[in-house]
Each structure stands twice: as C-alpha cells, then as structure tokens.
C-alpha positions in Angstrom: -0.3 -0.3 -0.3 1.6 3.6 -0.8 2.5 5.6 2.2 -0.3 8.6 2.6 1.9 11.4 3.2 5.6 12.3 2.6 6.9 15.3 4.6 9.7 17.3 2.2 11.7 20.2 3.7 13.7 21.5 1.0 16.9 21.1 1.7 19.3 24.5 2.2 22.8 23.0 2.0 22.2 21.5 -1.3 25.2 23.0 -3.7 24.2 21.8 -6.7 20.6 22.1 -8.5 21.5 18.3 -9.7 20.9 17.0 -6.2 17.5 18.9 -6.3 16.5 17.3 -9.5 17.5 13.8 -8.2 15.1 14.3 -5.4 12.6 15.3 -7.3 13.0 12.6 -9.5 13.1 10.5 -6.8 9.8 11.5 -5.2 8.3 11.1 -8.7 8.9 7.3 -8.9 7.4 6.7 -5.2 3.8 5.2 -5.1 3.1 8.6 -2.7 -0.5 10.2 -2.4 0.8 13.8 -1.6 3.8 15.5 -0.6 3.5 18.2 2.5 6.1 20.9 1.0 7.1 23.5 2.7 10.1 26.1 2.3 12.1 26.8 5.2 13.4 30.3 6.0 16.3 31.5 8.3 14.7 32.4 11.6 16.6 34.3 14.5 18.1 31.8 16.9 17.9 29.2 14.3 20.4 26.5 12.9 19.1 27.8 9.4 20.0 31.6 10.1 23.7 30.3 11.2 24.7 28.5 8.2 27.4 29.9 5.6 25.6 28.8 2.7 22.0 29.1 1.6 19.7 28.6 -1.5 18.9 31.8 -2.8 15.1 32.4 -1.9 14.0 32.8 -5.3 15.5 29.6 -5.9 13.8 27.8 -2.8 10.4 29.3 -4.2 10.6 27.5 -7.6 11.7 23.9 -6.0 8.8 24.7 -3.6 6.5 25.4 -6.9 7.7 22.4 -8.7 7.1 20.4 -5.8 3.5 21.4 -5.5 2.9 20.7 -8.6 4.3 17.3 -8.6 1.9 16.8 -5.1 -1.3 17.7 -7.0 -0.5 15.3 -9.8 0.0 12.5 -7.0 -2.8 13.1 -5.4 -5.1 13.4 -8.5 -3.6 9.9 -9.3 -4.3 8.5 -6.1 -7.8 10.0 -6.2 -8.4 8.2 -9.3 -7.2 5.4 -8.7 -9.5 5.2 -5.7 -13.0 6.1 -7.6 -15.6 3.5 -7.5 -14.3 2.0 -4.7 -16.5 1.9 -1.1 -14.7 3.5 2.0 -16.1 5.0 5.4 -16.2 8.4 5.5 -16.1 11.1 8.5 -18.0 14.0 7.7 -17.0 17.1 9.0 -18.9 20.5 9.9 -17.0 22.1 6.9 -19.9 23.5 4.1 -19.7 25.2 0.7 -21.9 25.8 -1.8 -24.1 23.0 -0.2 -21.6 20.3 0.0 -20.0 18.8 3.0 -16.7 17.4 3.3 -15.3 14.5 5.4 -12.1 12.4 5.2 -12.0 8.4 4.4 -10.1 6.2 6.3 -7.0 6.4 3.6 -7.4 10.3 4.0 -9.2 11.0 0.4 -11.1 14.4 1.0 -14.8 14.2 -0.6 -17.8 16.3 -0.8 -21.6 15.3 -0.6 -24.8 16.8 -0.6 -25.3 18.7 2.6 -27.0 16.9 5.4 -26.4 18.2 9.1 -27.2 15.1 10.5 -23.8 13.5 9.1 -21.9 16.4 10.9 -19.3 14.2 13.1 -20.9 10.8 11.7 -19.6 8.1 9.9 -21.2 6.9 6.9 -20.3 4.0 4.3 -20.1 5.6 0.7 -18.9 4.7 -3.2 -16.3 6.9 -4.5 -17.6 8.3 -7.9 -16.0 11.6 -9.5 -13.9 14.0 -9.1 -15.0 17.7 -9.1 -13.7 21.1 -10.2 -11.9 21.5 -6.8 -10.7 18.6 -6.9 -12.7 16.9 -4.2 -14.0 13.2 -4.6 -17.9 13.4 -5.1 -19.6 10.3 -3.2 -22.5 8.0 -3.6 -24.0 7.2 0.1 -24.6 3.0 0.6 -28.1 2.3 1.7 -27.6 0.0 4.2 -25.0 -2.2 5.6 -25.4 -5.1 2.9 -24.4 -2.7 0.3 -21.6 -2.1 2.4 -20.5 -5.6 2.8 -21.0 -6.8 -0.5 -18.7 -3.7 -1.6 -16.1 -5.3 0.4 -16.5 -8.9 -0.6 
C-alpha cells in the first residue's frame, strides 16, 4: 500500500541543482498520495540562520512550486485510483456551496450534499468522481448489506 503522506523539507545546504532534480525524480517515482511541501526560512536563533550557505529565496520558491505541482498530480492519481471503491467517511462541519466535506480512512477528501445529520458521523460511501475543486464526490451506500457486498 502506498505511503499516504511524505513530508519534504527543501534542503538548504544543497550546492548543486542536480541534487534537487535527483530528489524530485526520486519523489516522482514513489507511490505516494501527496507531498507536504514547505519552504524553510532563516529565523533568528535557529540553525538555518547561522549556516554559511543557503539556497537563494527565489530558487527555494521555484523548487517549492515544482514540488506542489508534483504533489497535485500525485493526489489526483491517488484519487482516480480509488474511484468506484467503497470507504467509510467521517463527515465534518465544513460546508461550502451546499456540499459538506469529510475524509475516508485513507485520507481522501470527499464532498457530498449537505446533511446536518451527518456532521461528525461516519457513513459508508462509494467514490464516484472528482469535482472541479479536486474533491471526490460520493454516492451513499444505503445500508450495511451494500457496504458488506462492496468489500467482498
């Protein structure tokens, strides 16, 4: 099973661009669902602030942009691989444009028609499509028999 999350800190002591590109290629080849990308900054009283060499901010930002794009592609592929499969979703009190959101047990963000009775509740659903905001839309499984049949 692919690793769900990979935290990636852009290295600040890398002296050659090829090292970043090798890292990028390595990440691209991994079967992961997304990257948690953030750019380091030199803050007072931190090791990063006292180091003699660092990557220029413009280059750090470009590397971060590249990794964010890679992450978006990996997340989309992960979501597509899980379409037409059934999962349990914990719905949250997060409503936007008449849709509520929640997460499957493997951390796929889903969108469903708002139902206040589902807030902080779990529900068996089938993932059906990816909407324009990149969230997976779902179809509710009517009863436990459907849930059991979907997992046989």
